DSSP file (Angstrom, degrees, kcal/mol; ACC not computed):
  #  RESIDUE AA STRUCTURE BP1 BP2  ACC     N-H-->O    O-->H-N    N-H-->O    O-->H-N    TCO  KAPPA ALPHA  PHI   PSI    X-CA   Y-CA   Z-CA
    1    1 A M              0   0    0      0, 0.0     2,-0.4     0, 0.0     0, 0.0   0.000 360.0 360.0 360.0 126.8   92.9  107.5   72.1
    2    2 A T        -     0   0    0      0, 0.0     2,-0.5     0, 0.0     0, 0.0  -0.784 360.0-134.4 -97.7 139.4   91.2  107.5   75.5
    3    3 A T        -     0   0    0     -2,-0.4     2,-0.2     3,-0.0    85,-0.0  -0.798  18.3-140.5 -93.3 131.0   93.1  106.4   78.6
    4    4 A R        -     0   0    0     -2,-0.5    85,-0.1     1,-0.1     3,-0.1  -0.550  27.3 -98.9 -85.5 153.1   91.2  104.0   80.9
    5    5 A S        -     0   0    0     -2,-0.2    -1,-0.1     1,-0.1     3,-0.0  -0.446  49.8-100.3 -68.9 146.2   91.5  104.3   84.6
    6    6 A P        -     0   0    0      0, 0.0     2,-0.7     0, 0.0    82,-0.3  -0.256  28.0-111.6 -68.4 153.9   94.0  101.9   86.1
    7    7 A I  E     -A   87   0A   0     80,-3.5    80,-3.0    -3,-0.1     2,-0.5  -0.781  38.8-164.9 -81.0 117.5   93.0   98.6   87.7
    8    8 A T  E     -A   86   0A   0     -2,-0.7     2,-0.6    78,-0.2    78,-0.2  -0.935   7.7-157.7-113.0 123.5   93.8   99.2   91.4
    9    9 A V  E     +A   85   0A   0     76,-3.2    75,-3.7    -2,-0.5    76,-1.4  -0.878  31.5 141.0-101.5 122.6   94.0   96.2   93.7
   10   10 A R  E     -D  148   0B   0    138,-1.9   138,-2.9    -2,-0.6    71,-0.1  -0.941  53.4 -78.7-150.7 170.3   93.5   97.0   97.4
   11   11 A R  E     -D  147   0B   0     69,-0.7   136,-0.2    71,-0.4     2,-0.1  -0.421  53.8-102.6 -71.5 149.8   91.8   95.7  100.5
   12   12 A R     >  -     0   0    0    134,-2.9     4,-1.7     1,-0.1     5,-0.1  -0.465  21.3-128.9 -72.0 145.7   88.1   96.2  100.9
   13   13 A A  H  > S+     0   0    0      1,-0.2     4,-2.1     2,-0.2     5,-0.2   0.870 108.5  56.5 -63.2 -37.5   87.0   99.0  103.2
   14   14 A A  H  > S+     0   0    0      1,-0.2     4,-1.3     2,-0.2    -1,-0.2   0.881 105.8  50.8 -63.3 -37.4   84.6   96.7  105.1
   15   15 A A  H  4 S+     0   0    0      1,-0.2    -1,-0.2     2,-0.2    -2,-0.2   0.869 108.3  52.2 -68.5 -35.8   87.5   94.4  105.9
   16   16 A L  H >< S+     0   0    0     -4,-1.7     3,-1.3     1,-0.2     6,-0.3   0.900 107.6  52.3 -64.2 -39.6   89.6   97.2  107.2
   17   17 A A  H 3< S+     0   0    0     -4,-2.1    -1,-0.2     1,-0.3    -2,-0.2   0.795 111.7  46.6 -67.4 -27.8   86.7   98.2  109.5
   18   18 A R  T 3< S+     0   0    0     -4,-1.3    -1,-0.3    -5,-0.2    -2,-0.2   0.273  89.9 123.2 -95.3  11.3   86.6   94.6  110.9
   19   19 A S  S <> S-     0   0    0     -3,-1.3     4,-1.7     1,-0.1     3,-0.3  -0.213  75.3-114.0 -74.7 163.5   90.3   94.4  111.4
   20   20 A R  H  > S+     0   0    0      1,-0.2     4,-2.7     2,-0.2     5,-0.2   0.830 114.5  62.4 -63.9 -33.4   92.0   93.5  114.6
   21   21 A A  H  > S+     0   0    0      1,-0.2     4,-2.0     2,-0.2    -1,-0.2   0.895 104.2  47.2 -61.5 -40.5   93.6   97.0  114.7
   22   22 A V  H  > S+     0   0    0     -6,-0.3     4,-2.5    -3,-0.3    -1,-0.2   0.916 111.9  50.6 -66.5 -43.0   90.1   98.6  114.9
   23   23 A A  H  X S+     0   0    0     -4,-1.7     4,-2.4     1,-0.2    -2,-0.2   0.918 110.7  48.4 -61.9 -44.1   89.1   96.2  117.6
   24   24 A V  H  X S+     0   0    0     -4,-2.7     4,-2.5     2,-0.2    -1,-0.2   0.911 111.7  50.0 -63.5 -42.2   92.2   97.0  119.7
   25   25 A C  H  X S+     0   0    0     -4,-2.0     4,-2.6    -5,-0.2     5,-0.2   0.926 110.7  49.2 -61.8 -44.9   91.7  100.7  119.3
   26   26 A I  H  X S+     0   0    0     -4,-2.5     4,-2.9     1,-0.2     5,-0.2   0.911 110.9  50.4 -62.3 -42.2   88.0  100.5  120.4
   27   27 A I  H  X S+     0   0    0     -4,-2.4     4,-2.4     2,-0.2     5,-0.2   0.933 111.5  48.2 -62.2 -45.7   89.0   98.4  123.4
   28   28 A F  H  X S+     0   0    0     -4,-2.5     4,-2.5     2,-0.2     5,-0.2   0.940 114.7  45.0 -58.8 -47.8   91.6  100.9  124.4
   29   29 A V  H  X S+     0   0    0     -4,-2.6     4,-2.4     1,-0.2    -2,-0.2   0.923 113.5  49.3 -64.8 -44.4   89.3  103.9  124.0
   30   30 A V  H  < S+     0   0    0     -4,-2.9    -1,-0.2     1,-0.2    -2,-0.2   0.874 116.4  43.0 -64.3 -37.1   86.4  102.2  125.8
   31   31 A L  H  X S+     0   0    0     -4,-2.4     4,-0.6    -5,-0.2    -1,-0.2   0.854 119.2  41.7 -77.2 -34.4   88.6  101.2  128.8
   32   32 A L  H  X S+     0   0    0     -4,-2.5     4,-2.6    -5,-0.2     5,-0.2   0.766  99.9  70.1 -87.7 -25.7   90.5  104.5  129.1
   33   33 A L  H  X S+     0   0    0     -4,-2.4     4,-3.1    -5,-0.2     5,-0.2   0.926  99.0  48.0 -60.8 -46.3   87.6  106.9  128.6
   34   34 A P  H  > S+     0   0    0      0, 0.0     4,-2.7     0, 0.0    -1,-0.2   0.890 112.8  49.9 -62.3 -35.7   85.9  106.2  131.9
   35   35 A I  H  X S+     0   0    0     -4,-0.6     4,-2.4     2,-0.2    -2,-0.2   0.940 113.2  45.8 -65.3 -45.6   89.2  106.6  133.7
   36   36 A L  H  X S+     0   0    0     -4,-2.6     4,-2.5     2,-0.2     5,-0.2   0.925 113.7  49.2 -61.2 -45.5   89.8  109.9  132.0
   37   37 A Y  H  X S+     0   0    0     -4,-3.1     4,-2.6    -5,-0.2     5,-0.2   0.922 111.3  49.8 -60.9 -44.5   86.3  111.0  132.7
   38   38 A G  H  X S+     0   0    0     -4,-2.7     4,-2.5    -5,-0.2    -2,-0.2   0.915 112.1  47.1 -62.2 -43.9   86.6  110.0  136.4
   39   39 A L  H  X S+     0   0    0     -4,-2.4     4,-2.0     2,-0.2    -1,-0.2   0.902 114.4  46.3 -65.8 -41.0   89.9  111.9  136.8
   40   40 A L  H  X S+     0   0    0     -4,-2.5     4,-1.8     2,-0.2    -2,-0.2   0.878 113.0  50.1 -70.4 -36.1   88.7  115.0  135.1
   41   41 A T  H  X S+     0   0    0     -4,-2.6     4,-1.1    -5,-0.2    -2,-0.2   0.932 112.1  47.3 -64.6 -45.6   85.4  115.0  137.1
   42   42 A E  H  X S+     0   0    0     -4,-2.5     4,-0.8     1,-0.2     3,-0.3   0.864 108.8  56.0 -64.8 -35.2   87.4  114.5  140.4
   43   43 A R  H >< S+     0   0    0     -4,-2.0     3,-0.8     1,-0.2    -1,-0.2   0.905 105.4  51.2 -61.8 -41.9   89.7  117.4  139.3
   44   44 A S  H 3< S+     0   0    0     -4,-1.8    -1,-0.2     1,-0.2    -2,-0.2   0.747 106.9  55.0 -70.1 -21.7   86.8  119.7  138.9
   45   45 A R  H 3< S+     0   0    0     -4,-1.1     2,-0.2    -3,-0.3    -1,-0.2   0.644  88.3  96.1 -83.9 -15.2   85.5  118.9  142.4
   46   46 A Q    <<  -     0   0    0     -3,-0.8    -3,-0.0    -4,-0.8    -4,-0.0  -0.544  52.3-168.2 -81.2 139.2   88.7  119.8  144.1
   47   47 A S        +     0   0    0     -2,-0.2     2,-0.3     5,-0.0    -1,-0.1   0.732  65.5  85.6 -94.6 -26.1   89.1  123.2  145.6
   48   48 A S  S  > S-     0   0    0      1,-0.1     4,-2.1     2,-0.0     5,-0.2  -0.589  71.5-143.9 -79.7 133.8   92.8  123.0  146.2
   49   49 A G  H  > S+     0   0    0     -2,-0.3     4,-2.3     1,-0.2     5,-0.2   0.824  99.8  58.2 -64.6 -31.8   95.0  123.9  143.3
   50   50 A T  H  > S+     0   0    0      2,-0.2     4,-2.2     1,-0.2    -1,-0.2   0.934 108.7  43.7 -65.0 -46.0   97.5  121.3  144.3
   51   51 A W  H  > S+     0   0    0      2,-0.2     4,-2.6     1,-0.2     5,-0.2   0.871 111.5  54.5 -68.0 -36.3   95.0  118.5  144.0
   52   52 A Q  H  X S+     0   0    0     -4,-2.1     4,-2.2     1,-0.2    -1,-0.2   0.930 110.3  46.5 -61.5 -43.4   93.6  119.9  140.8
   53   53 A N  H  X S+     0   0    0     -4,-2.3     4,-2.5     2,-0.2    -2,-0.2   0.896 111.0  52.5 -64.9 -39.7   97.1  119.8  139.3
   54   54 A A  H  X S+     0   0    0     -4,-2.2     4,-2.3     1,-0.2    -2,-0.2   0.924 112.0  45.1 -63.1 -44.4   97.6  116.3  140.6
   55   55 A Y  H  X S+     0   0    0     -4,-2.6     4,-2.0     2,-0.2    -1,-0.2   0.869 111.8  52.9 -67.7 -35.5   94.4  115.1  138.9
   56   56 A A  H  X S+     0   0    0     -4,-2.2     4,-0.7    -5,-0.2    -2,-0.2   0.917 110.9  46.3 -65.0 -42.4   95.2  116.9  135.7
   57   57 A I  H >X S+     0   0    0     -4,-2.5     3,-0.8     1,-0.2     4,-0.6   0.905 112.3  51.0 -65.9 -40.4   98.6  115.2  135.6
   58   58 A A  H >< S+     0   0    0     -4,-2.3     3,-0.8     1,-0.2    -1,-0.2   0.844 104.7  58.0 -64.6 -33.0   97.0  111.9  136.3
   59   59 A A  H 3X S+     0   0    0     -4,-2.0     4,-1.7     1,-0.2    -1,-0.2   0.689  90.4  73.6 -71.9 -17.3   94.5  112.4  133.5
   60   60 A L  H <X S+     0   0    0     -3,-0.8     4,-3.0    -4,-0.7     5,-0.3   0.872  88.0  61.1 -63.3 -36.0   97.3  112.8  131.0
   61   61 A A  H <X S+     0   0    0     -3,-0.8     4,-2.2    -4,-0.6    -1,-0.2   0.959 109.9  36.9 -61.2 -54.6   98.1  109.1  131.0
   62   62 A P  H  > S+     0   0    0      0, 0.0     4,-2.4     0, 0.0    -1,-0.2   0.872 116.9  54.3 -66.7 -32.2   94.7  107.9  129.8
   63   63 A A  H  X S+     0   0    0     -4,-1.7     4,-2.2     1,-0.2    -2,-0.2   0.925 111.4  44.2 -65.1 -42.9   94.4  110.9  127.4
   64   64 A L  H  X S+     0   0    0     -4,-3.0     4,-2.7     2,-0.2    -1,-0.2   0.855 111.5  54.8 -69.1 -34.2   97.8  110.0  125.9
   65   65 A G  H  X S+     0   0    0     -4,-2.2     4,-2.3    -5,-0.3    -2,-0.2   0.915 109.8  46.0 -63.1 -43.5   96.8  106.3  125.7
   66   66 A I  H  X S+     0   0    0     -4,-2.4     4,-2.4     2,-0.2     5,-0.2   0.922 113.5  49.5 -64.3 -44.3   93.7  107.2  123.8
   67   67 A T  H  X S+     0   0    0     -4,-2.2     4,-2.5     1,-0.2     5,-0.2   0.917 111.4  48.6 -61.3 -44.0   95.7  109.5  121.5
   68   68 A A  H  X S+     0   0    0     -4,-2.7     4,-2.5     1,-0.2    -1,-0.2   0.902 111.3  50.3 -63.9 -40.8   98.3  106.8  120.9
   69   69 A A  H  X S+     0   0    0     -4,-2.3     4,-2.1     2,-0.2    -2,-0.2   0.918 113.1  45.2 -64.0 -43.4   95.6  104.2  120.1
   70   70 A V  H  X S+     0   0    0     -4,-2.4     4,-2.2     2,-0.2    -2,-0.2   0.904 114.3  48.1 -68.9 -41.3   93.8  106.5  117.6
   71   71 A L  H  X S+     0   0    0     -4,-2.5     4,-2.2    -5,-0.2    -2,-0.2   0.903 111.4  50.7 -66.0 -40.1   97.1  107.5  115.9
   72   72 A S  H  X S+     0   0    0     -4,-2.5     4,-2.5    -5,-0.2    -2,-0.2   0.910 110.1  50.3 -62.0 -41.7   98.2  103.9  115.6
   73   73 A L  H  X S+     0   0    0     -4,-2.1     4,-2.9     1,-0.2     5,-0.3   0.914 108.7  52.0 -62.2 -42.5   94.9  103.0  114.1
   74   74 A A  H  X S+     0   0    0     -4,-2.2     4,-2.2     1,-0.2    -2,-0.2   0.910 111.0  47.4 -61.4 -41.9   95.2  105.8  111.6
   75   75 A V  H  X S+     0   0    0     -4,-2.2     4,-2.5     2,-0.2    -2,-0.2   0.929 113.3  47.8 -65.1 -45.4   98.7  104.6  110.6
   76   76 A V  H  X S+     0   0    0     -4,-2.5     4,-2.6     1,-0.2     5,-0.2   0.929 113.5  47.2 -62.4 -45.8   97.6  101.0  110.2
   77   77 A L  H  X S+     0   0    0     -4,-2.9     4,-1.5     1,-0.2    -1,-0.2   0.881 111.4  51.8 -65.3 -37.2   94.5  101.9  108.2
   78   78 A Y  H  X S+     0   0    0     -4,-2.2     4,-0.7    -5,-0.3    -2,-0.2   0.945 112.7  44.8 -62.5 -47.5   96.6  104.2  105.9
   79   79 A R  H >< S+     0   0    0     -4,-2.5     3,-0.7     1,-0.2    -2,-0.2   0.905 115.6  46.5 -64.4 -41.6   99.2  101.4  105.2
   80   80 A R  H 3< S+     0   0    0     -4,-2.6   -69,-0.7     1,-0.2    -1,-0.2   0.715 108.4  55.9 -76.4 -19.3   96.5   98.8  104.6
   81   81 A S  H 3< S+     0   0    0     -4,-1.5    -1,-0.2    -5,-0.2    -2,-0.2   0.573  83.4 105.2 -89.5  -7.9   94.4  101.0  102.4
   82   82 A R  S << S-     0   0    0     -4,-0.7   -71,-0.4    -3,-0.7    -3,-0.0  -0.366  87.6 -85.8 -67.6 151.9   97.3  101.7  100.0
   83   83 A P        -     0   0    0      0, 0.0   -73,-0.2     0, 0.0     3,-0.1  -0.293  29.1-162.1 -61.2 140.5   97.2   99.9   96.6
   84   84 A I  S    S+     0   0    0    -75,-3.7    11,-0.4     1,-0.4     2,-0.3   0.756  80.1   2.6 -87.5 -31.8   98.6   96.4   96.5
   85   85 A L  E     -A    9   0A   0    -76,-1.4   -76,-3.2     8,-0.2     2,-0.4  -0.982  62.8-162.6-156.2 142.3   98.9   96.4   92.7
   86   86 A E  E     -AB   8  92A   0      6,-2.2     6,-3.3    -2,-0.3     2,-0.5  -0.988   4.9-175.2-135.4 126.4   98.1   99.0   90.0
   87   87 A I  E     +AB   7  91A   0    -80,-3.0   -80,-3.5    -2,-0.4     4,-0.2  -0.932  33.4 116.7-125.6 107.8   97.7   98.1   86.4
   88   88 A G  S    S-     0   0    0      2,-1.9   -83,-0.1    -2,-0.5     3,-0.1  -0.105  93.9 -35.0-130.0-128.4   97.2  101.0   83.9
   89   89 A E  S    S+     0   0    0    -85,-0.1    13,-2.7     1,-0.1    14,-0.4   0.740 141.5  40.9 -69.4 -22.7   99.5  102.0   81.1
   90   90 A V  E    S- C   0 101A   0     11,-0.3    -2,-1.9    12,-0.1     2,-0.6  -0.982  85.1-132.1-125.6 137.4  102.2  100.8   83.5
   91   91 A V  E     -BC  87 100A   0      9,-3.4     9,-1.7    -2,-0.4     2,-0.5  -0.808  28.9-168.6 -86.9 122.7  102.1   97.8   85.8
   92   92 A K  E     -BC  86  99A   0     -6,-3.3    -6,-2.2    -2,-0.6     7,-0.2  -0.964  17.9-173.1-120.5 126.7  103.2   98.8   89.3
   93   93 A I  E >>> - C   0  98A   0      5,-3.0     4,-1.7    -2,-0.5     3,-1.0  -0.877   9.9-169.6-114.6  94.4  104.0   96.4   92.1
   94   94 A P  T 345S+     0   0    0      0, 0.0    -1,-0.1     0, 0.0    -9,-0.1   0.826  76.5  60.3 -59.5 -38.5  104.5   98.7   95.1
   95   95 A H  T 345S+     0   0    0    -11,-0.4   -10,-0.1     1,-0.2    46,-0.0   0.815 120.7  26.1 -64.9 -28.1  105.9   96.2   97.6
   96   96 A S  T <45S-     0   0    0     -3,-1.0    -1,-0.2    42,-0.2     3,-0.1   0.557 102.4-123.8-107.9 -11.7  108.9   95.5   95.4
   97   97 A G  T  <5 +     0   0    0     -4,-1.7     2,-0.2     1,-0.3    -2,-0.1   0.537  59.2 148.4  80.6   5.8  109.1   98.7   93.5
   98   98 A V  E   < +C   93   0A   0     -5,-0.9    -5,-3.0    40,-0.3     2,-0.3  -0.543  15.4 165.0 -76.1 136.0  108.9   96.9   90.1
   99   99 A S  E     +C   92   0A   0     -2,-0.2    -7,-0.2    -7,-0.2    -9,-0.0  -0.983   3.7 162.1-148.5 145.0  107.1   98.7   87.3
  100  100 A F  E     -C   91   0A   0     -9,-1.7    -9,-3.4    -2,-0.3     5,-0.1  -0.979  45.8 -81.0-156.1 156.9  107.0   98.1   83.6
  101  101 A P  E >   -C   90   0A   0      0, 0.0     3,-1.6     0, 0.0     4,-0.4  -0.292  35.7-124.6 -63.1 145.5  104.8   99.1   80.6
  102  102 A L  G >  S+     0   0    0    -13,-2.7     3,-1.6     1,-0.3   -12,-0.1   0.827 109.2  66.6 -58.9 -32.8  101.6   97.2   80.2
  103  103 A E  G 3  S+     0   0    0    -14,-0.4    -1,-0.3     1,-0.3   -13,-0.1   0.770  97.3  55.1 -61.2 -24.7  102.7   96.3   76.6
  104  104 A E  G <  S+     0   0    0     -3,-1.6    19,-2.3    18,-0.1     2,-0.4   0.563  77.5 115.4 -85.0  -9.0  105.5   94.2   78.0
  105  105 A L  E <   +E  122   0C   0     -3,-1.6     3,-0.1    -4,-0.4    -3,-0.0  -0.485  31.8 160.9 -67.0 119.3  103.2   92.1   80.2
  106  106 A D  E     +     0   0C   0     15,-2.5    60,-2.6    -2,-0.4     2,-0.4   0.809  55.5  21.1-107.7 -45.2  103.5   88.6   78.8
  107  107 A T  E     -Ef 121 166C   0     14,-2.1    14,-3.1    58,-0.2     2,-0.5  -0.989  50.8-164.3-137.1 137.6  102.2   86.1   81.4
  108  108 A V  E     -Ef 120 167C   0     58,-3.2    60,-3.3    -2,-0.4     2,-0.5  -0.990  14.1-167.5-118.0 124.1  100.0   86.3   84.4
  109  109 A Q  E     -Ef 119 168C   0     10,-2.7    10,-2.9    -2,-0.5     2,-0.5  -0.958   4.8-165.4-117.6 125.1  100.2   83.4   86.8
  110  110 A L  E     +Ef 118 169C   0     58,-3.1    60,-2.5    -2,-0.5    61,-0.8  -0.934  27.7 144.9-108.4 125.0   97.6   82.9   89.6
  111  111 A W  E     -Ef 117 171C   0      6,-2.4     6,-3.6    -2,-0.5     2,-0.4  -0.938  32.9-136.8-152.3 169.5   98.6   80.4   92.3
  112  112 A S  E     +Ef 116 172C   0     59,-2.4    61,-2.7    -2,-0.3     4,-0.2  -0.992  22.5 164.9-139.6 148.2   98.3   79.7   96.0
  113  113 A R  S    S-     0   0    0      2,-2.2     3,-0.1    -2,-0.4    59,-0.0  -0.572  94.4 -36.6-155.6  81.3  100.6   78.5   98.8
  114  114 A G  S    S+     0   0    0     -2,-0.1     2,-0.3     1,-0.0    -2,-0.0   0.069 142.6  30.5  82.6 -25.7   98.8   79.2  102.0
  115  115 A A  S    S-     0   0    0     29,-0.0    -2,-2.2    30,-0.0     2,-0.4  -0.920  97.6 -90.4-149.5 169.9   97.5   82.4  100.4
  116  116 A T  E     -EG 112 143C   0     27,-0.8    27,-3.4    -2,-0.3     2,-0.3  -0.750  43.1-174.6 -91.8 135.5   96.6   83.5   96.9
  117  117 A Y  E     -EG 111 142C   0     -6,-3.6    -6,-2.4    -2,-0.4     2,-0.4  -0.924  14.7-158.3-126.5 151.2   99.4   85.1   94.8
  118  118 A I  E     -EG 110 141C   0     23,-2.2    23,-2.6    -2,-0.3     2,-0.5  -1.000   7.6-160.5-128.0 133.4   99.5   86.6   91.3
  119  119 A T  E     -EG 109 140C   0    -10,-2.9   -10,-2.7    -2,-0.4     2,-0.7  -0.963   0.3-163.5-116.4 123.4  102.7   86.9   89.3
  120  120 A L  E     -E  108   0C   0     19,-2.3   -12,-0.2    -2,-0.5    -2,-0.0  -0.911  13.1-170.5-110.0 108.0  102.9   89.4   86.5
  121  121 A L  E     -E  107   0C   0    -14,-3.1   -15,-2.5    -2,-0.7   -14,-2.1  -0.870  12.4-144.2-109.4 123.8  105.8   88.6   84.2
  122  122 A P  E >   -E  105   0C   0      0, 0.0     3,-1.7     0, 0.0   -17,-0.2  -0.314  35.1-101.4 -74.6 167.7  107.0   90.9   81.5
  123  123 A D  T 3  S+     0   0    0    -19,-2.3   -18,-0.1     1,-0.3    -2,-0.0   0.699 117.8  62.1 -66.8 -19.6  108.3   89.4   78.2
  124  124 A H  T 3  S+     0   0    0    -20,-0.2    -1,-0.3     1,-0.1   -20,-0.0   0.479  87.3  81.6 -86.0  -0.6  112.0   89.9   79.2
  125  125 A V    <   -     0   0    0     -3,-1.7    -1,-0.1     1,-0.1   -19,-0.1  -0.898  54.2-179.4-105.7 108.2  111.7   87.5   82.2
  126  126 A P        +     0   0    0      0, 0.0    -1,-0.1     0, 0.0    -2,-0.0   0.737  50.9  98.8 -79.9 -21.5  111.9   83.9   81.1
  127  127 A E        -     0   0    0      8,-0.1     2,-0.3     5,-0.0    -2,-0.1  -0.294  54.1-168.0 -68.6 150.9  111.5   82.3   84.6
  128  128 A R     >  -     0   0    0     -7,-0.0     4,-2.2    -2,-0.0     3,-0.2  -0.953  23.6 -73.5-137.0 155.4  108.1   81.0   85.6
  129  129 A V  T  4 S+     0   0    0     -2,-0.3   -10,-0.0     1,-0.2     0, 0.0  -0.614 104.7  23.5 -74.6 144.7  106.3   79.9   88.8
  130  130 A P  T >4 S+     0   0    0      0, 0.0     3,-0.9     0, 0.0    -1,-0.2  -0.994 123.6  46.7 -94.6  -7.0  106.7   77.2   90.3
  131  131 A H  T 34 S+     0   0    0      1,-0.3    -2,-0.2    -3,-0.2     3,-0.2   0.817 123.5  31.4 -70.8 -30.9  110.2   76.3   89.2
  132  132 A F  T 3X S+     0   0    0     -4,-2.2     4,-1.6     1,-0.1    -1,-0.3  -0.356  72.2 146.2-123.1  51.3  111.8   79.8   89.7
  133  133 A L  T <4 S+     0   0    0     -3,-0.9     4,-0.2     1,-0.2     3,-0.2   0.883  74.4  46.2 -59.1 -43.4  109.7   81.1   92.6
  134  134 A K  T >4 S+     0   0    0      1,-0.2     3,-0.9     2,-0.2     4,-0.3   0.866 109.9  54.3 -68.7 -35.9  112.6   83.0   94.2
  135  135 A Q  T 34 S+     0   0    0      1,-0.2     3,-0.3     2,-0.1    -1,-0.2   0.800 114.4  39.8 -70.2 -28.0  113.6   84.6   90.9
  136  136 A V  T >< S+     0   0    0     -4,-1.6     3,-1.5    -3,-0.2     4,-0.4   0.252  81.9 109.1-104.1  12.7  110.1   86.0   90.2
  137  137 A A  G X  S+     0   0    0     -3,-0.9     3,-1.2     1,-0.3    -1,-0.2   0.851  75.1  56.2 -58.5 -36.3  109.4   87.0   93.8
  138  138 A S  G 3  S+     0   0    0     -4,-0.3   -40,-0.3    -3,-0.3    -1,-0.3   0.676 108.5  48.5 -72.3 -14.2  109.6   90.7   92.9
  139  139 A Y  G <  S+     0   0    0     -3,-1.5   -19,-2.3   -43,-0.0     2,-0.3   0.397  98.0  90.3 -99.7   0.1  106.9   90.2   90.2
  140  140 A S  E <   -G  119   0C   0     -3,-1.2     2,-0.4    -4,-0.4   -21,-0.2  -0.763  56.7-163.9-102.6 144.3  104.6   88.3   92.6
  141  141 A V  E     -G  118   0C   0    -23,-2.6   -23,-2.2    -2,-0.3     2,-0.5  -0.993  17.2-134.9-128.7 128.4  102.0   89.9   94.8
  142  142 A R  E     -G  117   0C   0     -2,-0.4   -25,-0.2   -25,-0.2   -30,-0.0  -0.718  21.4-150.0 -80.0 125.9  100.3   88.2   97.8
  143  143 A L  E     -G  116   0C   0    -27,-3.4   -27,-0.8    -2,-0.5     4,-0.1  -0.875  10.8-137.3-100.6 115.2   96.5   88.9   97.5
  144  144 A P    >   -     0   0    0      0, 0.0     3,-1.1     0, 0.0   -29,-0.0  -0.196  24.4-109.7 -63.4 163.0   94.8   89.0  100.9
  145  145 A D  T 3  S+     0   0    0      1,-0.3    -2,-0.0     5,-0.1   -30,-0.0   0.804 116.9  53.7 -62.9 -28.9   91.4   87.3  101.3
  146  146 A D  T 3  S+     0   0    0   -134,-0.1  -134,-2.9     2,-0.0    -1,-0.3  -0.071  82.6 132.5 -99.8  33.1   89.6   90.7  101.5
  147  147 A V  E <   -D   11   0B   0     -3,-1.1  -136,-0.2  -136,-0.2  -138,-0.1  -0.532  51.6-118.2 -89.4 150.6   91.0   92.1   98.3
  148  148 A T  E    S+D   10   0B   0   -138,-2.9  -138,-1.9    -2,-0.2     2,-0.1  -0.998  95.3  34.8-130.7 130.7   89.0   93.9   95.6
  149  149 A P  S    S-     0   0    0      0, 0.0    -1,-0.1     0, 0.0    -2,-0.0   0.595  99.8-120.5 -72.6 159.9   88.8   92.9   92.8
  150  150 A R     >  -     0   0    0     -2,-0.1     4,-2.7     1,-0.1     5,-0.2  -0.231  29.6-101.5 -63.8 157.9   88.9   89.2   93.6
  151  151 A P  H  > S+     0   0    0      0, 0.0     4,-2.0     0, 0.0     5,-0.2   0.881 120.8  43.5 -54.6 -46.8   91.7   87.2   92.0
  152  152 A F  H  > S+     0   0    0      1,-0.2     4,-1.7     2,-0.2     5,-0.1   0.871 114.2  51.3 -70.4 -33.9   89.7   85.6   89.2
  153  153 A E  H  > S+     0   0    0      2,-0.2     4,-2.5     1,-0.2    -1,-0.2   0.894 107.8  54.6 -63.8 -39.0   88.0   88.9   88.4
  154  154 A L  H  X S+     0   0    0     -4,-2.7     4,-2.4     1,-0.2    -2,-0.2   0.912 106.2  49.7 -62.0 -43.9   91.5   90.5   88.3
  155  155 A T  H  X S+     0   0    0     -4,-2.0     4,-2.4     1,-0.2    -1,-0.2   0.884 111.2  50.3 -64.0 -36.4   92.7   88.0   85.7
  156  156 A E  H  X S+     0   0    0     -4,-1.7     4,-2.3     2,-0.2    -2,-0.2   0.904 110.3  49.5 -66.5 -40.7   89.6   88.7   83.6
  157  157 A L  H  X S+     0   0    0     -4,-2.5     4,-1.9     2,-0.2    -2,-0.2   0.898 111.8  48.5 -64.3 -40.0   90.2   92.5   83.9
  158  158 A I  H  X S+     0   0    0     -4,-2.4     4,-2.9     2,-0.2    -2,-0.2   0.923 110.9  50.4 -65.0 -43.4   93.8   92.1   82.8
  159  159 A K  H  < S+     0   0    0     -4,-2.4    -2,-0.2     1,-0.2    -1,-0.2   0.884 111.1  49.2 -62.4 -38.8   92.8   89.9   79.9
  160  160 A A  H  < S+     0   0    0     -4,-2.3     3,-0.3     1,-0.2    -1,-0.2   0.856 114.3  45.8 -67.8 -34.4   90.3   92.5   78.8
  161  161 A R  H  < S+     0   0    0     -4,-1.9     2,-0.4     1,-0.3    -2,-0.2   0.876 131.3  18.9 -75.7 -39.5   92.9   95.3   79.1
  162  162 A R  S >< S-     0   0    0     -4,-2.9     3,-1.6    -5,-0.2    -1,-0.3  -0.814  71.1-172.3-136.5  92.4   95.6   93.3   77.3
  163  163 A G  T 3  S+     0   0    0     -2,-0.4    -1,-0.1    -3,-0.3    -4,-0.1   0.740  79.0  58.6 -60.8 -30.6   94.1   90.5   75.2
  164  164 A E  T 3  S+     0   0    0      2,-0.1    -1,-0.3     0, 0.0     2,-0.1   0.429  78.0 115.8 -85.7   3.8   97.3   88.8   74.2
  165  165 A V    <   -     0   0    0     -3,-1.6     2,-0.5    -6,-0.2   -58,-0.2  -0.466  67.1-125.5 -72.4 143.5   98.5   88.1   77.7
  166  166 A Q  E     -f  107   0C   0    -60,-2.6   -58,-3.2    -2,-0.1     2,-0.6  -0.794  20.6-155.9 -91.0 126.7   98.8   84.4   78.7
  167  167 A I  E     -f  108   0C   0     -2,-0.5     2,-0.6   -60,-0.2   -58,-0.2  -0.917   9.0-172.2-106.4 120.0   96.8   83.6   81.9
  168  168 A D  E     -f  109   0C   0    -60,-3.3   -58,-3.1    -2,-0.6     2,-0.9  -0.956   8.8-166.3-113.3 116.7   98.1   80.5   83.9
  169  169 A K  E     +f  110   0C   0     -2,-0.6   -58,-0.2   -60,-0.2   -60,-0.1  -0.856  14.8 174.1-101.1  98.7   95.9   79.4   86.8
  170  170 A L  E     -     0   0C   0    -60,-2.5   -59,-0.2    -2,-0.9     2,-0.2   0.693  20.0-154.0 -85.6 -21.6   98.3   77.0   88.5
  171  171 A G  E     -f  111   0C   0    -61,-0.8   -59,-2.4     2,-0.0     2,-0.3  -0.510  54.5  -3.6  81.2-152.1   96.3   76.1   91.7
  172  172 A V  E      f  112   0C   0    -61,-0.2   -59,-0.2    -2,-0.2   -56,-0.0  -0.614 360.0 360.0 -82.0 131.6   98.0   75.0   94.9
  173  173 A L              0   0    0    -61,-2.7   -60,-0.2    -2,-0.3    -1,-0.1   0.382 360.0 360.0-104.7 360.0  101.8   74.7   94.8
């Protein structure tokens, strides 16, 4: 028996690169670099040790601002690049901590309410969307617009992986 690689749902890299976090970081760096350069240049022109120290201390502010912007961007990109959903031998929903064997997956419901959601329900959960939305919240995953694979592709991949699963495309609730 060969094990297939899991279906991993995550944001597209291109969407991460076009995110607001990247734009804010670039703006911070572009605005602070000339200030840092000017302070360091002026520091090198000073002959007095006192003025050199003053310019060096002043240069710390833009340098720390650039460092903070880049570190914040790294944290945001790390969090957003983590898997939203993973379906292998075990179905894992990271945001709620729910996981169950793929063999127990009974129903997949694709629906939208301001955003697209997918609900993966094991056979021991009798509740269904839309009547029991709060009860199945831990089995539901919000799919961002920039997700890969796309929602309908994801349902096809799940159906190919587990043929007896019921797929419900509910539309807008």
